[in-house]
N, C-alpha and C positions, 0 to 999 in steps of 0.2 A: 543409525543409517541415514545417509543423506539422499533425499529424493532427487534433488537436482544440485549439481555443483557446476558453477560457471567460472571459468578461468581465463581472464584477460581477453574477453570477447570484444572485438572491434568490428564495426561495419561502416564501410565508406560507400557513398553514392557520388562517384566522381570526386570533386573537391570537398564535398560535405561529409563530415564525420558524424554519423548518427549515433555511434557507440564508441567509447574510448576506453579500451582495456578494463572492462567491467568484470568484477569477480565477487561472488558471494555463494553461500550454500544454504539450501532449504532443508531443514530437518524434517523427519517423518512426523506426521500428526499435527503440523502447525497450519495456521492460516497466514500465508506470507503475502504481504502487500508490496507491490512494486509501485512506488509513489512518485509522481512528478507531473509537472504541467504538460499540456499538449506539446508535442515536439521534443520531448525529453528522451525518447528512444524506447519507451515501454513496449509499444506494439512491435517494434522491430526486434526487440529482444525475445519476446514470446514467439514471433514468427521464426526466428532462428532455432529456438528450442524445439519447435514442432516441425522443423525441416521445411517450412514454407519459404524461408530465405536462407541463404548461405552466408556465414560469417566471413569477413575479410581476413581475420586472424583470430586466434584463440581457440579454446576447446570447451566442451561441456560434457558432463556425464549424467545419465539417468539411472537411478537405483544403484549408484556406486559403480556403474559399468559404462563402457563406451556406448553412447546412444545408438540404438538401431530402431528400425521400424517396429520390431517386435516389442521394444520398450514403449514406444509411442502408442501402440494399440492398448496398452494398459492405462492410458490417460484419457479422461473425458475432457473435451475442449469446447469452449465457446469463444472463438476468436473474432467472429463477425456475426451479424444477424443471419440466422439460417434461412434458407430459401424454402420456407413452408408454403404449401399450396393453400391459398386463401379459402377455396371452396370446399376443402376437405376437413374432416373432423380432426380433433387432437389425436385420436387413436390411429386414424389412417396416416396422418403425417408421421407419427412415431414409428409406424410399421415401415414406412418408406425409409426413414432414418436408419432403422435397424437393418434393413436390406442393404443399404449402402455400406454400413459398417460390417455386414456379414455376421452379426451376432446381436443379441439383446432383445429379440422380439418377446421372449418369455418374461422379460422384466417390465413390460409396458404397464401392466395394471399397478404394480408396486411403485413404479416411477410416477404415475399420475397421482397416486395417493401422497407420495413424498412431496410433490410440488403443489399439492392442494388443488388439483384440477380434475379429480376423478368424477365429480358431479357434472362437469362440463365436457366429459370425454367425447361425447357425440356431437358437440356443437361445432359449427364451422369455425375455422381459425379466424375468419374475417370478423366474427362477433366478439373476439377477445379484446380486452383492454391492453394497453402497452405492457403493463405489469404482468398480465396473464401470458402474453406472447413471450416475454422474457423468461417467465417460469417454465413455459413449455420448451424453450430453447435449452434451459438448464436440464430439463427432463431428458432431452435428446442426448445431452452430454453424459447423463447417468446410465444410459443403456449399456448393458454389459457389466454393471456394478463395479466401475473402476475405483481403485483406492485413491487415485490422484485426479484432481480436477484443475484445469487451467482456464481462467476467465479473463477476458479483456474488457475492461470497463463494464461490468455486469449491470450497473444501474444507470448507464448513460441514457439520457433522454426521458427518464421516468419522472413522474410526479412524486411528491413526498410519500404518498401512500404506497406507490409501486416500489420506491426505494426502500421503505421500511419492510415490505414483504420480502424483497430479495435479501436484505440483511438478516432477517429472521431465518430464512431458508439456509443461508450460508452458515450461520451459527448452528443450526440443526444438523447440517451435513458434517460439520466439524465435530460435533458431539458424538457422531456415529463413527468417528475415527478416520474420516477422509482427510487427506492432505490437500489444501487448496492454495493455489498460486493465482493471485489476481492483480491485474494492473488497474490503477485508478489515479485520477487527478484530484480526487476529493479527499482532503485531509480528514474530514469528519468520518468518512467511510472507513478509513484505515484505523482511526482511533477507536471506533465502536466495534469493529469486526476482527481486526488482525491481531495476531500474537507476535509476528515478526514483520520487519519492514526493510526495504532497500529504497533509498531516496536517490532519484536520478535528476540531473539538471543538465540540459544540453549535451546528453550522451555520456556524462561523467557520473560516476558513483560518488555521492557525497558522504553517505553513511549507511551502515547495515547492521542488523542485529535484532534483538528483541525490542518490541515497542517500548518497553519499560526502560531499557538501557539507552536507546537512541534518543528518546524524549524524556530523559531523566529530569525531574523537577529540580529547580534551583531557587534560591532566595535572591531577589534583585533589590538592592538598596539604592533609592534615588536621593541625590544630594544636590543642593544649590547654595551658592554664597555670592556675595557682591564681587569678589575677585575670583572669577572662575578658573583662571589660569593658575593662580597660586594654589587653589583647591586641588586642581588636577595634579600638580607637582607633588603635594604632600600625600595625596591618595596613592600615588604610584609607589610610595615607600611603605605602604601598609603590607602586612603579611596575610597569607591564607585566602585572599580572594582569587577568583578564577580569571576575571577579565574586567577591564575598565572601558566603558563606552560613553559616548555623548548622545542622548536621545531627547529631542524636543527641548533643547536648551538646558536640560539637567544632565548631570553626570550620573552614571549608573555603575555600581559595583555588583558583580555576580558572584555568589557563594554557593557552595554545595548546600542542598536543602537542610535547614535547621541549624546552620553554623553562623549565620550573621548575628552580630550583637550591636544593636543601635546605640546603647549606652556607651560602649567602648569606642565606637566610631565617633560619636559626638565629643567625648572627652579628648580623644586623640586630636581631632580637628581644633578644638578650643586651645589645647596645650601648644599647638603649632601656630596660634594666632589667627585662626579662622573661626568666625561665628557663622554657623549654618543658618540659612533662611528657610531651608526645606530639608527634611529628613524623613523618609518613609520607606517601609519595606513592603514588597509585594511578592507573591509567588508567580513564577513563570508558568504559563499554561502550554498546552499542546501546540496551539497556533504560534505562540511567540517562539517556542523552541524550533518549530519548522522554519519560521522566517529567519531565525538566527542561523540555521544551517544553510538555507538556500541563498541568503544574502552575504 
């Protein structure tokens, strides 16, 4: 079952195209990260899904059906910082949130335990750290025990301790079977928390799928020789490599992980009249794959 299916969603603000025919699908039970720099269209996309904004074109489904307000009531959301009352306690603020939602007051005690705020339930909101405030906001999203949660930049503005707390909480919610859709500009956050990812850049979808597939590891072979152009020409005739690039003055061959053979490459170059001055293999990491995609 697909929790969310986005089909060719576009959004224009006058001449500015915030989203450009974006399509992807969110399977049940995953942690789906919508990753991209600020201004890439993440918040706009979530706003459309939750009916805060209207798409210029395209369609989307929730729970494999045409989206309605009834579907959205099954989703807990954190799209912006909630307007909690600073002088009221965590319990009182959650009661107000439940009243606005028209359900969920019976969940307050369990929610406070889930977000690890039960011991501070009677403390004024003004006494909370930023991380605690964000956990209370997630607690408000959990009222009514929704199976699906949508978070926009859930760790934005937090210190390292607060970021770690939110990441742990998201993992715990996922372990309980919740489907989580979260926008983030932090590559590290997606790597450590998400099972699936969609990468946006300037409104365009660059890639989507499981984190493992999108950021598949590869072998990168770095080469250098006195005659770089001749080296480039003979490398272009090699078989089985994925791509040939120039990085920092060296040439780089990318291979599927585990398939690069330095001895064969060295022998091939020597037989073609090139003596290599540099030959090294390295594994691509999550960050390098992201930069490769976005550049």
